[in-house]
All heavy atoms as TSV, in Angstrom:
chain	resi	resn	atom	element	x	y	z
A	1	MET	N	N	-2.319	-3.256	7.878
A	1	MET	CA	C	-1.926	-1.901	8.197
A	1	MET	C	C	-2.593	-0.942	7.175
A	1	MET	O	O	-2.526	-1.198	5.985
A	1	MET	CB	C	-0.407	-1.764	8.153
A	1	MET	CG	C	0.067	-0.337	8.215
A	1	MET	SD	S	1.877	-0.135	8.001
A	1	MET	CE	C	2.484	-0.928	9.450
A	2	ARG	N	N	-3.215	0.066	7.688
A	2	ARG	CA	C	-3.811	1.067	6.794
A	2	ARG	C	C	-2.718	1.951	6.167
A	2	ARG	O	O	-1.670	2.142	6.791
A	2	ARG	CB	C	-4.775	1.948	7.578
A	2	ARG	CG	C	-5.990	1.232	8.063
A	2	ARG	CD	C	-6.870	2.175	8.800
A	2	ARG	NE	N	-8.036	1.451	9.256
A	2	ARG	CZ	C	-9.117	2.035	9.737
A	2	ARG	NH1	N	-9.161	3.360	9.816
A	2	ARG	NH2	N	-10.143	1.326	10.143
A	3	LEU	N	N	-3.010	2.438	5.001
A	3	LEU	CA	C	-2.050	3.307	4.338
A	3	LEU	C	C	-1.745	4.556	5.146
A	3	LEU	O	O	-0.620	5.038	5.137
A	3	LEU	CB	C	-2.531	3.687	2.954
A	3	LEU	CG	C	-2.304	2.636	1.855
A	3	LEU	CD1	C	-2.939	3.078	0.561
A	3	LEU	CD2	C	-0.848	2.345	1.660
A	4	THR	N	N	-2.746	5.065	5.873
A	4	THR	CA	C	-2.500	6.260	6.675
A	4	THR	C	C	-1.478	5.967	7.749
A	4	THR	O	O	-0.639	6.802	8.050
A	4	THR	CB	C	-3.802	6.784	7.299
A	4	THR	OG1	O	-4.452	5.729	8.029
A	4	THR	CG2	C	-4.756	7.334	6.251
A	5	VAL	N	N	-1.571	4.803	8.361
A	5	VAL	CA	C	-0.584	4.413	9.398
A	5	VAL	C	C	0.797	4.232	8.745
A	5	VAL	O	O	1.811	4.648	9.298
A	5	VAL	CB	C	-1.037	3.114	10.116
A	5	VAL	CG1	C	0.032	2.587	11.047
A	5	VAL	CG2	C	-2.335	3.372	10.877
A	6	PHE	N	N	0.819	3.574	7.581
A	6	PHE	CA	C	2.082	3.399	6.843
A	6	PHE	C	C	2.761	4.746	6.606
A	6	PHE	O	O	3.945	4.903	6.938
A	6	PHE	CB	C	1.818	2.672	5.543
A	6	PHE	CG	C	3.051	2.601	4.678
A	6	PHE	CD1	C	3.992	1.604	4.874
A	6	PHE	CD2	C	3.248	3.501	3.656
A	6	PHE	CE1	C	5.143	1.531	4.090
A	6	PHE	CE2	C	4.392	3.455	2.876
A	6	PHE	CZ	C	5.311	2.472	3.074
A	7	TRP	N	N	2.026	5.697	6.063
A	7	TRP	CA	C	2.624	6.993	5.749
A	7	TRP	C	C	2.994	7.790	6.980
A	7	TRP	O	O	3.960	8.510	6.999
A	7	TRP	CB	C	1.713	7.802	4.818
A	7	TRP	CG	C	1.707	7.217	3.427
A	7	TRP	CD1	C	0.658	6.616	2.797
A	7	TRP	CD2	C	2.837	7.079	2.544
A	7	TRP	NE1	N	1.053	6.156	1.574
A	7	TRP	CE2	C	2.382	6.415	1.388
A	7	TRP	CE3	C	4.150	7.482	2.595
A	7	TRP	CZ2	C	3.217	6.141	0.308
A	7	TRP	CZ3	C	4.986	7.208	1.532
A	7	TRP	CH2	C	4.524	6.561	0.409
A	8	GLN	N	N	2.258	7.586	8.056
A	8	GLN	CA	C	2.595	8.218	9.323
A	8	GLN	C	C	3.947	7.681	9.802
A	8	GLN	O	O	4.812	8.431	10.251
A	8	GLN	CB	C	1.510	7.958	10.365
A	8	GLN	CG	C	1.808	8.532	11.729
A	8	GLN	CD	C	0.742	8.197	12.737
A	8	GLN	OE1	O	-0.276	7.536	12.423
A	8	GLN	NE2	N	0.933	8.596	13.972
A	9	ARG	N	N	4.121	6.375	9.751
A	9	ARG	CA	C	5.382	5.762	10.192
A	9	ARG	C	C	6.533	6.191	9.281
A	9	ARG	O	O	7.640	6.438	9.782
A	9	ARG	CB	C	5.267	4.242	10.213
A	9	ARG	CG	C	4.379	3.738	11.307
A	9	ARG	CD	C	4.332	2.237	11.349
A	9	ARG	NE	N	3.454	1.801	12.405
A	9	ARG	CZ	C	3.267	0.542	12.751
A	9	ARG	NH1	N	3.937	-0.433	12.111
A	9	ARG	NH2	N	2.433	0.194	13.697
A	10	MET	N	N	6.292	6.310	7.984
A	10	MET	CA	C	7.314	6.771	7.073
A	10	MET	C	C	7.746	8.181	7.472
A	10	MET	O	O	8.940	8.498	7.542
A	10	MET	CB	C	6.818	6.742	5.626
A	10	MET	CG	C	6.660	5.383	5.037
A	10	MET	SD	S	8.232	4.576	4.582
A	10	MET	CE	C	8.707	5.570	3.144
A	11	ALA	N	N	6.767	9.048	7.735
A	11	ALA	CA	C	7.055	10.452	8.091
A	11	ALA	C	C	7.788	10.539	9.438
A	11	ALA	O	O	8.708	11.351	9.581
A	11	ALA	CB	C	5.770	11.262	8.154
A	12	GLU	N	N	7.408	9.672	10.368
A	12	GLU	CA	C	8.075	9.677	11.679
A	12	GLU	C	C	9.546	9.254	11.547
A	12	GLU	O	O	10.389	9.793	12.236
A	12	GLU	CB	C	7.328	8.735	12.654
A	12	GLU	CG	C	6.020	9.285	13.115
A	12	GLU	CD	C	5.197	8.250	13.885
A	12	GLU	OE1	O	5.659	7.096	14.054
A	12	GLU	OE2	O	4.105	8.598	14.338
A	13	HIS	N	N	9.796	8.288	10.674
A	13	HIS	CA	C	11.187	7.820	10.538
A	13	HIS	C	C	12.040	8.712	9.636
A	13	HIS	O	O	13.179	9.028	10.002
A	13	HIS	CB	C	11.217	6.364	10.010
A	13	HIS	CG	C	12.625	5.856	9.914
A	13	HIS	ND1	N	13.367	5.521	11.030
A	13	HIS	CD2	C	13.413	5.625	8.855
A	13	HIS	CE1	C	14.569	5.140	10.664
A	13	HIS	NE2	N	14.626	5.168	9.349
A	14	PHE	N	N	11.520	9.105	8.527
A	14	PHE	CA	C	12.319	9.848	7.523
A	14	PHE	C	C	12.124	11.351	7.620
A	14	PHE	O	O	12.878	12.108	6.998
A	14	PHE	CB	C	11.986	9.398	6.091
A	14	PHE	CG	C	12.388	7.971	5.819
A	14	PHE	CD1	C	11.426	6.967	5.762
A	14	PHE	CD2	C	13.705	7.647	5.591
A	14	PHE	CE1	C	11.793	5.667	5.497
A	14	PHE	CE2	C	14.077	6.347	5.319
A	14	PHE	CZ	C	13.125	5.349	5.278
A	15	GLY	N	N	11.080	11.781	8.311
A	15	GLY	CA	C	10.738	13.174	8.301
A	15	GLY	C	C	9.688	13.420	7.245
A	15	GLY	O	O	9.703	12.797	6.195
A	16	PRO	N	N	8.768	14.362	7.492
A	16	PRO	CA	C	7.657	14.547	6.550
A	16	PRO	C	C	8.114	14.992	5.170
A	16	PRO	O	O	7.468	14.602	4.172
A	16	PRO	CB	C	6.823	15.631	7.215
A	16	PRO	CG	C	7.498	16.069	8.440
A	16	PRO	CD	C	8.660	15.191	8.665
A	17	GLY	N	N	9.197	15.707	5.070
A	17	GLY	CA	C	9.629	16.168	3.762
A	17	GLY	C	C	10.350	15.115	2.935
A	17	GLY	O	O	10.275	15.124	1.727
A	18	TYR	N	N	11.047	14.195	3.606
A	18	TYR	CA	C	11.844	13.219	2.904
A	18	TYR	C	C	11.129	11.892	2.649
A	18	TYR	O	O	11.484	11.140	1.744
A	18	TYR	CB	C	13.166	12.945	3.645
A	18	TYR	CG	C	14.078	12.008	2.923
A	18	TYR	CD1	C	14.604	12.343	1.665
A	18	TYR	CD2	C	14.427	10.785	3.476
A	18	TYR	CE1	C	15.447	11.481	0.993
A	18	TYR	CE2	C	15.250	9.908	2.801
A	18	TYR	CZ	C	15.785	10.244	1.579
A	18	TYR	OH	O	16.576	9.373	0.900
A	19	ALA	N	N	10.086	11.591	3.417
A	19	ALA	CA	C	9.414	10.293	3.303
A	19	ALA	C	C	8.907	10.030	1.900
A	19	ALA	O	O	9.122	8.947	1.350
A	19	ALA	CB	C	8.245	10.222	4.322
A	20	ASP	N	N	8.271	11.025	1.287
A	20	ASP	CA	C	7.746	10.835	-0.055
A	20	ASP	C	C	8.861	10.738	-1.079
A	20	ASP	O	O	8.779	9.916	-1.995
A	20	ASP	CB	C	6.762	11.957	-0.435
A	20	ASP	CG	C	6.073	11.655	-1.755
A	20	ASP	OD1	O	5.370	10.627	-1.864
A	20	ASP	OD2	O	6.278	12.441	-2.705
A	21	THR	N	N	9.903	11.523	-0.912
A	21	THR	CA	C	11.049	11.453	-1.814
A	21	THR	C	C	11.693	10.080	-1.774
A	21	THR	O	O	11.978	9.467	-2.811
A	21	THR	CB	C	12.097	12.513	-1.453
A	21	THR	OG1	O	11.473	13.801	-1.580
A	21	THR	CG2	C	13.307	12.448	-2.358
A	22	PHE	N	N	11.909	9.575	-0.568
A	22	PHE	CA	C	12.461	8.223	-0.411
A	22	PHE	C	C	11.534	7.215	-1.085
A	22	PHE	O	O	12.018	6.339	-1.826
A	22	PHE	CB	C	12.605	7.871	1.072
A	22	PHE	CG	C	12.995	6.463	1.299
A	22	PHE	CD1	C	14.337	6.061	1.247
A	22	PHE	CD2	C	12.049	5.477	1.558
A	22	PHE	CE1	C	14.697	4.742	1.450
A	22	PHE	CE2	C	12.396	4.151	1.730
A	22	PHE	CZ	C	13.732	3.779	1.704
A	23	ALA	N	N	10.244	7.315	-0.835
A	23	ALA	CA	C	9.282	6.365	-1.367
A	23	ALA	C	C	9.194	6.387	-2.890
A	23	ALA	O	O	8.911	5.359	-3.533
A	23	ALA	CB	C	7.885	6.625	-0.785
A	24	ARG	N	N	9.491	7.496	-3.509
A	24	ARG	CA	C	9.491	7.613	-4.967
A	24	ARG	C	C	10.800	7.251	-5.617
A	24	ARG	O	O	10.823	6.792	-6.790
A	24	ARG	CB	C	9.127	9.030	-5.370
A	24	ARG	CG	C	7.716	9.422	-5.092
A	24	ARG	CD	C	7.325	10.748	-5.730
A	24	ARG	NE	N	6.018	11.123	-5.288
A	24	ARG	CZ	C	4.878	10.589	-5.710
A	24	ARG	NH1	N	4.894	9.645	-6.586
A	24	ARG	NH2	N	3.715	11.005	-5.228
A	25	ASP	N	N	11.905	7.426	-4.931
A	25	ASP	CA	C	13.231	7.316	-5.564
A	25	ASP	C	C	14.036	6.084	-5.191
A	25	ASP	O	O	14.907	5.668	-5.965
A	25	ASP	CB	C	14.051	8.544	-5.255
A	25	ASP	CG	C	13.481	9.809	-5.853
A	25	ASP	OD1	O	12.640	9.722	-6.793
A	25	ASP	OD2	O	13.834	10.911	-5.349
A	26	HIS	N	N	13.819	5.536	-4.014
A	26	HIS	CA	C	14.681	4.431	-3.547
A	26	HIS	C	C	14.145	3.082	-4.018
A	26	HIS	O	O	13.114	2.616	-3.549
A	26	HIS	CB	C	14.758	4.448	-2.006
A	26	HIS	CG	C	15.810	3.587	-1.438
A	26	HIS	ND1	N	17.122	4.025	-1.298
A	26	HIS	CD2	C	15.806	2.299	-1.043
A	26	HIS	CE1	C	17.854	3.032	-0.787
A	26	HIS	NE2	N	17.080	1.985	-0.640
A	27	VAL	N	N	14.850	2.472	-4.937
A	27	VAL	CA	C	14.485	1.144	-5.478
A	27	VAL	C	C	15.072	0.075	-4.560
A	27	VAL	O	O	16.262	0.138	-4.237
A	27	VAL	CB	C	15.013	0.985	-6.898
A	27	VAL	CG1	C	14.696	-0.412	-7.430
A	27	VAL	CG2	C	14.397	2.052	-7.817
A	28	MET	N	N	14.241	-0.874	-4.188
A	28	MET	CA	C	14.695	-1.940	-3.292
A	28	MET	C	C	14.485	-3.314	-3.953
A	28	MET	O	O	13.390	-3.628	-4.420
A	28	MET	CB	C	13.938	-1.881	-1.948
A	28	MET	CG	C	14.285	-0.633	-1.154
A	28	MET	SD	S	13.326	-0.492	0.368
A	28	MET	CE	C	11.991	0.532	-0.228
A	29	SER	N	N	15.555	-4.101	-3.963
A	29	SER	CA	C	15.471	-5.432	-4.545
A	29	SER	C	C	14.463	-6.284	-3.773
A	29	SER	O	O	13.786	-7.159	-4.356
A	29	SER	CB	C	16.820	-6.137	-4.579
A	29	SER	OG	O	17.342	-6.240	-3.271
A	30	GLU	N	N	14.323	-6.027	-2.481
A	30	GLU	CA	C	13.365	-6.785	-1.646
A	30	GLU	C	C	11.916	-6.517	-2.036
A	30	GLU	O	O	11.021	-7.268	-1.643
A	30	GLU	CB	C	13.565	-6.427	-0.175
A	30	GLU	CG	C	14.932	-6.825	0.384
A	30	GLU	CD	C	16.038	-5.806	0.121
A	30	GLU	OE1	O	15.814	-4.839	-0.612
A	30	GLU	OE2	O	17.158	-5.988	0.675
A	31	LEU	N	N	11.705	-5.457	-2.772
A	31	LEU	CA	C	10.340	-5.147	-3.283
A	31	LEU	C	C	10.275	-5.527	-4.785
A	31	LEU	O	O	9.431	-4.986	-5.511
A	31	LEU	CB	C	10.014	-3.657	-3.100
A	31	LEU	CG	C	9.875	-3.180	-1.676
A	31	LEU	CD1	C	9.655	-1.666	-1.634
A	31	LEU	CD2	C	8.738	-3.896	-0.964
A	32	GLY	N	N	11.110	-6.402	-5.235
A	32	GLY	CA	C	11.120	-6.818	-6.625
A	32	GLY	C	C	11.665	-5.747	-7.544
A	32	GLY	O	O	11.206	-5.642	-8.690
A	33	GLY	N	N	12.607	-4.971	-7.041
A	33	GLY	CA	C	13.163	-3.892	-7.857
A	33	GLY	C	C	12.221	-2.710	-8.028
A	33	GLY	O	O	12.289	-2.005	-9.029
A	34	ARG	N	N	11.389	-2.510	-7.031
A	34	ARG	CA	C	10.420	-1.418	-7.044
A	34	ARG	C	C	10.716	-0.401	-5.959
A	34	ARG	O	O	11.404	-0.681	-5.019
A	34	ARG	CB	C	9.014	-1.967	-6.794
A	34	ARG	CG	C	8.477	-2.873	-7.836
A	34	ARG	CD	C	7.086	-3.397	-7.427
A	34	ARG	NE	N	6.501	-4.236	-8.411
A	34	ARG	CZ	C	6.619	-5.593	-8.411
A	34	ARG	NH1	N	7.324	-6.164	-7.485
A	34	ARG	NH2	N	6.039	-6.296	-9.363
A	35	THR	N	N	10.147	0.772	-6.142
A	35	THR	CA	C	10.135	1.779	-5.073
A	35	THR	C	C	8.917	1.451	-4.171
A	35	THR	O	O	8.085	0.589	-4.501
A	35	THR	CB	C	9.957	3.173	-5.652
A	35	THR	OG1	O	8.651	3.283	-6.240
A	35	THR	CG2	C	11.042	3.504	-6.639
A	36	VAL	N	N	8.844	2.163	-3.057
A	36	VAL	CA	C	7.676	1.998	-2.182
A	36	VAL	C	C	6.375	2.281	-2.922
A	36	VAL	O	O	5.417	1.491	-2.873
A	36	VAL	CB	C	7.812	2.913	-0.920
A	36	VAL	CG1	C	6.523	3.027	-0.155
A	36	VAL	CG2	C	8.937	2.401	-0.029
A	37	HIS	N	N	6.337	3.398	-3.638
A	37	HIS	CA	C	5.131	3.747	-4.377
A	37	HIS	C	C	4.756	2.667	-5.399
A	37	HIS	O	O	3.611	2.297	-5.538
A	37	HIS	CB	C	5.272	5.113	-5.078
A	37	HIS	CG	C	5.051	6.282	-4.171
A	37	HIS	ND1	N	3.834	6.664	-3.728
A	37	HIS	CD2	C	5.940	7.169	-3.633
A	37	HIS	CE1	C	3.928	7.722	-2.944
A	37	HIS	NE2	N	5.216	8.055	-2.887
A	38	GLU	N	N	5.773	2.207	-6.114
A	38	GLU	CA	C	5.508	1.164	-7.141
A	38	GLU	C	C	4.997	-0.147	-6.514
A	38	GLU	O	O	4.073	-0.762	-7.049
A	38	GLU	CB	C	6.774	0.918	-7.941
A	38	GLU	CG	C	7.152	2.048	-8.844
A	38	GLU	CD	C	8.554	1.898	-9.450
A	38	GLU	OE1	O	9.380	1.131	-8.901
A	38	GLU	OE2	O	8.789	2.558	-10.480
A	39	ALA	N	N	5.571	-0.508	-5.376
A	39	ALA	CA	C	5.148	-1.727	-4.708
A	39	ALA	C	C	3.684	-1.611	-4.225
A	39	ALA	O	O	2.883	-2.541	-4.431
A	39	ALA	CB	C	6.059	-2.039	-3.534
A	40	LEU	N	N	3.363	-0.468	-3.649
A	40	LEU	CA	C	1.964	-0.255	-3.195
A	40	LEU	C	C	1.006	-0.251	-4.369
A	40	LEU	O	O	-0.069	-0.851	-4.287
A	40	LEU	CB	C	1.868	1.052	-2.371
A	40	LEU	CG	C	2.600	1.072	-1.049
A	40	LEU	CD1	C	2.614	2.465	-0.441
A	40	LEU	CD2	C	1.976	0.059	-0.058
A	41	GLU	N	N	1.402	0.392	-5.457
A	41	GLU	CA	C	0.545	0.423	-6.662
A	41	GLU	C	C	0.398	-0.962	-7.276
A	41	GLU	O	O	-0.619	-1.257	-7.903
A	41	GLU	CB	C	1.113	1.401	-7.668
A	41	GLU	CG	C	0.954	2.865	-7.245
A	41	GLU	CD	C	1.714	3.836	-8.144
A	41	GLU	OE1	O	2.275	3.409	-9.167
A	41	GLU	OE2	O	1.775	5.023	-7.770
A	42	ALA	N	N	1.422	-1.804	-7.107
A	42	ALA	CA	C	1.374	-3.163	-7.663
A	42	ALA	C	C	0.568	-4.121	-6.777
A	42	ALA	O	O	0.425	-5.308	-7.120
A	42	ALA	CB	C	2.793	-3.705	-7.843
A	43	GLY	N	N	0.069	-3.603	-5.660
A	43	GLY	CA	C	-0.784	-4.426	-4.797
A	43	GLY	C	C	-0.127	-5.015	-3.536
A	43	GLY	O	O	-0.748	-5.803	-2.855
A	44	TRP	N	N	1.098	-4.639	-3.298
A	44	TRP	CA	C	1.753	-5.113	-2.062
A	44	TRP	C	C	1.000	-4.546	-0.872
A	44	TRP	O	O	0.520	-3.397	-0.886
A	44	TRP	CB	C	3.188	-4.605	-2.009
A	44	TRP	CG	C	4.177	-5.370	-2.825
A	44	TRP	CD1	C	4.144	-5.554	-4.179
A	44	TRP	CD2	C	5.343	-6.026	-2.382
A	44	TRP	NE1	N	5.220	-6.274	-4.596
A	44	TRP	CE2	C	5.978	-6.568	-3.489
A	44	TRP	CE3	C	5.925	-6.189	-1.124
A	44	TRP	CZ2	C	7.169	-7.300	-3.395
A	44	TRP	CZ3	C	7.108	-6.878	-1.021
A	44	TRP	CH2	C	7.706	-7.428	-2.139
A	45	ASP	N	N	0.903	-5.340	0.163
A	45	ASP	CA	C	0.274	-4.902	1.422
A	45	ASP	C	C	1.205	-3.889	2.103
A	45	ASP	O	O	2.417	-4.091	2.143
A	45	ASP	CB	C	0.044	-6.124	2.321
A	45	ASP	CG	C	-0.677	-5.737	3.570
A	45	ASP	OD1	O	-1.912	-5.512	3.500
A	45	ASP	OD2	O	-0.038	-5.659	4.647
A	46	ALA	N	N	0.616	-2.825	2.633
A	46	ALA	CA	C	1.403	-1.774	3.275
A	46	ALA	C	C	2.246	-2.341	4.422
A	46	ALA	O	O	3.385	-1.913	4.617
A	46	ALA	CB	C	0.476	-0.681	3.793
A	47	LYS	N	N	1.742	-3.303	5.157
A	47	LYS	CA	C	2.487	-3.904	6.259
A	47	LYS	C	C	3.742	-4.622	5.747
A	47	LYS	O	O	4.810	-4.505	6.349
A	47	LYS	CB	C	1.596	-4.919	7.002
A	47	LYS	CG	C	2.189	-5.445	8.247
A	47	LYS	CD	C	1.173	-6.295	8.990
A	47	LYS	CE	C	1.670	-6.737	10.343
A	47	LYS	NZ	N	0.643	-7.485	11.075
A	48	ASP	N	N	3.649	-5.305	4.610
A	48	ASP	CA	C	4.793	-5.979	4.037
A	48	ASP	C	C	5.820	-4.957	3.519
A	48	ASP	O	O	7.037	-5.154	3.695
A	48	ASP	CB	C	4.359	-6.921	2.923
A	48	ASP	CG	C	3.539	-8.083	3.419
A	48	ASP	OD1	O	3.697	-8.474	4.587
A	48	ASP	OD2	O	2.683	-8.570	2.644
A	49	VAL	N	N	5.344	-3.904	2.923
A	49	VAL	CA	C	6.232	-2.839	2.444
A	49	VAL	C	C	6.949	-2.217	3.640
A	49	VAL	O	O	8.176	-1.980	3.613
A	49	VAL	CB	C	5.516	-1.794	1.608
A	49	VAL	CG1	C	6.428	-0.643	1.218
A	49	VAL	CG2	C	4.881	-2.432	0.374
A	50	TRP	N	N	6.239	-1.957	4.709
A	50	TRP	CA	C	6.851	-1.351	5.886
A	50	TRP	C	C	7.910	-2.268	6.469
A	50	TRP	O	O	9.006	-1.833	6.857
A	50	TRP	CB	C	5.791	-1.026	6.951
A	50	TRP	CG	C	6.379	-0.458	8.190
A	50	TRP	CD1	C	6.380	-0.986	9.428
A	50	TRP	CD2	C	7.123	0.776	8.311
A	50	TRP	NE1	N	7.059	-0.180	10.317
A	50	TRP	CE2	C	7.516	0.915	9.654
A	50	TRP	CE3	C	7.485	1.782	7.415
A	50	TRP	CZ2	C	8.237	1.994	10.101
A	50	TRP	CZ3	C	8.226	2.855	7.861
A	50	TRP	CH2	C	8.599	2.960	9.215
A	51	ARG	N	N	7.662	-3.578	6.486
A	51	ARG	CA	C	8.662	-4.524	6.972
A	51	ARG	C	C	9.945	-4.461	6.145
A	51	ARG	O	O	11.040	-4.513	6.682
A	51	ARG	CB	C	8.101	-5.946	6.969
A	51	ARG	CG	C	7.120	-6.209	8.066
A	51	ARG	CD	C	6.615	-7.622	8.022
A	51	ARG	NE	N	5.626	-7.833	9.064
A	51	ARG	CZ	C	4.621	-8.695	8.957
A	51	ARG	NH1	N	4.490	-9.403	7.848
A	51	ARG	NH2	N	3.774	-8.821	9.932
A	52	VAL	N	N	9.786	-4.344	4.835
A	52	VAL	CA	C	10.952	-4.230	3.957
A	52	VAL	C	C	11.703	-2.953	4.259
A	52	VAL	O	O	12.932	-2.928	4.382
A	52	VAL	CB	C	10.552	-4.322	2.460
A	52	VAL	CG1	C	11.711	-3.937	1.550
A	52	VAL	CG2	C	10.038	-5.699	2.112
A	53	VAL	N	N	10.992	-1.832	4.353
A	53	VAL	CA	C	11.646	-0.553	4.671
A	53	VAL	C	C	12.389	-0.671	6.015
A	53	VAL	O	O	13.548	-0.218	6.098
A	53	VAL	CB	C	10.600	0.584	4.736
A	53	VAL	CG1	C	11.221	1.867	5.273
A	53	VAL	CG2	C	10.001	0.838	3.359
A	54	CYS	N	N	11.784	-1.295	6.993
A	54	CYS	CA	C	12.426	-1.450	8.293
A	54	CYS	C	C	13.718	-2.242	8.193
A	54	CYS	O	O	14.734	-1.865	8.797
A	54	CYS	CB	C	11.493	-2.155	9.275
A	54	CYS	SG	S	10.107	-1.132	9.826
A	55	THR	N	N	13.691	-3.297	7.409
A	55	THR	CA	C	14.878	-4.154	7.246
A	55	THR	C	C	15.975	-3.408	6.495
A	55	THR	O	O	17.107	-3.378	6.929
A	55	THR	CB	C	14.489	-5.434	6.504
A	55	THR	OG1	O	13.514	-6.145	7.280
A	55	THR	CG2	C	15.706	-6.330	6.306
A	56	VAL	N	N	15.618	-2.848	5.375
A	56	VAL	CA	C	16.582	-2.207	4.491
A	56	VAL	C	C	17.212	-0.965	5.155
A	56	VAL	O	O	18.406	-0.708	5.018
A	56	VAL	CB	C	15.970	-1.854	3.131
A	56	VAL	CG1	C	16.843	-0.969	2.292
A	56	VAL	CG2	C	15.576	-3.113	2.382
A	57	MET	N	N	16.404	-0.197	5.854
A	57	MET	CA	C	16.830	1.083	6.401
A	57	MET	C	C	17.159	1.010	7.895
A	57	MET	O	O	17.335	2.055	8.531
A	57	MET	CB	C	15.796	2.162	6.114
A	57	MET	CG	C	15.510	2.367	4.639
A	57	MET	SD	S	16.997	2.670	3.621
A	57	MET	CE	C	17.483	4.262	4.264
A	58	ASP	N	N	17.209	-0.173	8.450
A	58	ASP	CA	C	17.544	-0.332	9.879
A	58	ASP	C	C	16.675	0.494	10.775
A	58	ASP	O	O	17.161	1.206	11.682
A	58	ASP	CB	C	19.017	-0.045	10.145
A	58	ASP	CG	C	19.925	-1.066	9.491
A	58	ASP	OD1	O	19.576	-2.247	9.426
A	58	ASP	OD2	O	21.012	-0.663	8.985
A	59	VAL	N	N	15.371	0.463	10.550
A	59	VAL	CA	C	14.425	1.176	11.429
A	59	VAL	C	C	14.449	0.486	12.794
A	59	VAL	O	O	14.381	-0.731	12.877
A	59	VAL	CB	C	13.013	1.155	10.830
A	59	VAL	CG1	C	11.999	1.787	11.761
A	59	VAL	CG2	C	12.994	1.850	9.482
A	60	PRO	N	N	14.595	1.253	13.868
A	60	PRO	CA	C	14.639	0.655	15.217
A	60	PRO	C	C	13.402	-0.218	15.508
A	60	PRO	O	O	12.305	0.094	15.062
A	60	PRO	CB	C	14.650	1.880	16.153
A	60	PRO	CG	C	15.151	3.016	15.299
A	60	PRO	CD	C	14.708	2.720	13.894
A	61	GLY	N	N	13.628	-1.303	16.206
A	61	GLY	CA	C	12.613	-2.275	16.490
A	61	GLY	C	C	11.340	-1.722	17.094
A	61	GLY	O	O	10.232	-2.200	16.825
A	62	GLU	N	N	11.452	-0.708	17.911
A	62	GLU	CA	C	10.231	-0.143	18.561
A	62	GLU	C	C	9.340	0.562	17.581
A	62	GLU	O	O	8.201	0.887	17.889
A	62	GLU	CB	C	10.607	0.793	19.741
A	62	GLU	CG	C	11.363	2.047	19.349
A	62	GLU	CD	C	12.887	1.882	19.308
A	62	GLU	OE1	O	13.365	0.757	19.483
A	62	GLU	OE2	O	13.555	2.879	19.113
A	63	ARG	N	N	9.803	0.821	16.350
A	63	ARG	CA	C	8.983	1.480	15.351
A	63	ARG	C	C	8.338	0.495	14.405
A	63	ARG	O	O	7.668	0.912	13.467
A	63	ARG	CB	C	9.840	2.484	14.564
A	63	ARG	CG	C	10.262	3.668	15.379
A	63	ARG	CD	C	10.766	4.749	14.508
A	63	ARG	NE	N	11.070	5.931	15.275
A	63	ARG	CZ	C	11.680	6.969	14.765
A	63	ARG	NH1	N	12.040	6.991	13.512
A	63	ARG	NH2	N	11.943	8.001	15.526
A	64	HIS	N	N	8.597	-0.771	14.560
A	64	HIS	CA	C	8.011	-1.776	13.651
A	64	HIS	C	C	6.579	-1.896	13.925
A	64	HIS	O	O	5.758	-2.130	14.278
A	64	HIS	CB	C	8.703	-3.122	13.811
A	64	HIS	CG	C	10.104	-3.087	13.307
A	64	HIS	ND1	N	10.651	-4.158	12.689
A	64	HIS	CD2	C	11.048	-2.139	13.274
A	64	HIS	CE1	C	11.898	-3.898	12.329
A	64	HIS	NE2	N	12.163	-2.657	12.685
């Protein structure tokens, strides 16, 4: 998954104003105790990060 697609999906689910705030502030144990930004910077694949976000935040299946 390209980062542009990842950020588009984040904006669609959380809203354009909140997506970045969530990505910077919400620490998830499923990402090794990292935020979305930290996981991406650590080399996690965007698709894997999106899967974690979907699981943790109960993103509807049609948005996966």
